[in-house]
C-alpha positions as CSV (number, residue, x, y, z in Angstrom):
1,M,97.6,144.9,113.7
2,K,98.4,141.2,113.8
3,T,100.5,139.5,110.9
4,K,100.6,135.8,110.1
5,T,102.9,134.1,107.6
6,R,102.7,130.7,106.2
7,Y,104.4,128.9,103.3
8,I,102.4,126.7,100.9
9,L,103.8,124.1,98.6
10,R,101.6,123.1,95.8
11,G,102.6,120.7,93.0
12,A,102.8,117.2,91.5
13,V,104.4,113.9,92.7
14,K,106.2,111.4,90.5
15,G,105.7,107.8,91.5
16,N,106.5,104.3,90.6
17,L,103.4,102.6,89.0
18,W,102.3,99.1,90.1
19,G,103.5,96.9,87.2
20,G,106.3,99.2,86.0
21,G,106.9,102.6,84.8
22,Q,106.5,106.1,86.4
23,G,103.8,108.8,86.3
24,W,102.9,112.3,87.7
25,Y,99.8,113.0,89.9
26,P,98.8,116.0,91.9
27,A,100.6,116.2,95.4
28,N,99.0,117.0,98.6
29,S,99.6,120.6,99.6
30,V,102.2,121.1,102.3
31,V,101.8,124.1,104.7
32,N,103.9,125.4,107.4
33,S,104.9,128.6,109.2
34,T,108.6,128.7,107.9
35,L,110.1,128.0,104.5
36,E,112.6,125.5,106.0
37,E,109.9,123.7,107.9
38,V,107.7,123.3,104.9
39,K,110.5,121.9,102.8
40,S,111.4,119.5,105.5
41,E,107.9,118.3,105.8
42,A,107.6,117.8,102.1
43,R,110.8,115.7,102.1
44,A,109.6,113.6,105.0
45,R,106.1,113.0,103.3
46,L,107.9,112.0,100.0
47,D,110.1,109.5,102.0
48,D,107.0,108.0,103.9
49,D,104.9,107.9,100.6
50,S,102.2,110.3,102.0
51,L,102.6,113.0,99.5
52,D,100.4,111.8,96.7
53,S,96.7,112.7,96.9
54,G,95.2,109.4,96.2
55,M,96.9,107.9,93.2
56,G,98.2,104.9,95.1
57,F,101.7,104.8,93.7
58,E,103.8,101.7,94.6
59,S,106.4,104.2,95.9
60,L,107.2,107.9,95.3
61,A,110.3,109.1,93.5
62,S,110.2,112.9,93.4
63,A,108.1,116.0,93.6
64,I,107.9,119.4,92.1
65,F,106.3,122.3,93.8
66,T,105.5,126.0,93.5
67,I,106.2,127.9,96.7
68,T,103.7,130.5,97.8
69,K,104.4,132.9,100.7
70,E,100.9,133.9,102.3
71,T,100.9,136.8,104.5
72,T,97.7,137.7,106.5
73,K,97.3,141.1,108.2
74,I,94.4,141.5,110.6
75,I,93.3,145.1,110.8
76,N,90.2,146.1,112.7
77,K,89.0,142.5,112.8
78,K,89.3,142.2,109.0
79,E,91.8,139.8,107.2
80,Y,93.9,141.0,104.3
81,I,95.8,138.3,102.5
82,N,98.7,138.6,100.2
83,N,100.0,135.6,98.2
84,E,103.4,135.9,96.7
85,N,104.9,133.1,94.4
86,I,108.5,132.9,95.6
87,G,109.8,130.2,93.3
88,G,109.8,126.4,93.1
89,I,111.5,123.3,94.4
90,A,112.2,119.8,93.3
91,I,112.8,117.0,95.9
92,G,113.6,113.3,95.6
93,E,115.2,111.8,92.5
94,K,116.7,114.3,90.0
95,V,114.0,115.3,87.4
96,P,115.4,116.2,83.8
97,E,115.2,119.8,83.0
98,A,112.7,119.4,80.1
99,E,110.4,117.3,82.4
100,F,110.8,119.7,85.2
101,N,109.8,122.6,83.0
102,N,106.7,120.8,81.5
103,I,105.5,119.9,84.9
104,Y,106.3,123.2,86.6
105,Y,105.0,125.6,83.8
106,N,102.2,123.5,82.2
107,I,100.9,120.8,84.4
108,I,100.9,122.4,88.0
109,P,99.1,125.5,86.8
110,S,96.3,123.3,85.5
111,Y,95.5,121.8,88.9
112,N,92.6,123.3,90.7
113,Y,93.8,124.8,94.0
114,D,90.7,127.0,94.7
115,R,89.8,124.9,97.9
116,K,90.8,126.4,101.1
117,I,93.9,125.0,102.8
């Protein structure tokens, strides 16, 4: 039996709009084999403005993600996948609690993450 584990961050990014103001947009998913590596990669992608999924912000300010631990077991050449939501993370500029809760509990779940990563 072979086991693989990876961590997946899915969420939203807050950016500075051209011409003023800020807005939220779906973030690109971030995937890595350890929790620390996936968090580090998300921070680096926020810093280099590559975390938004096409919005075209002037610059990025912060991001909110759900964290999924995906464990795949291969038994007799068949894959069995278990996904476990292990919490959330906010990176970048501080997000007020009410705004965080709205994005985390209402907006992120509405994004379509059915596509294969």
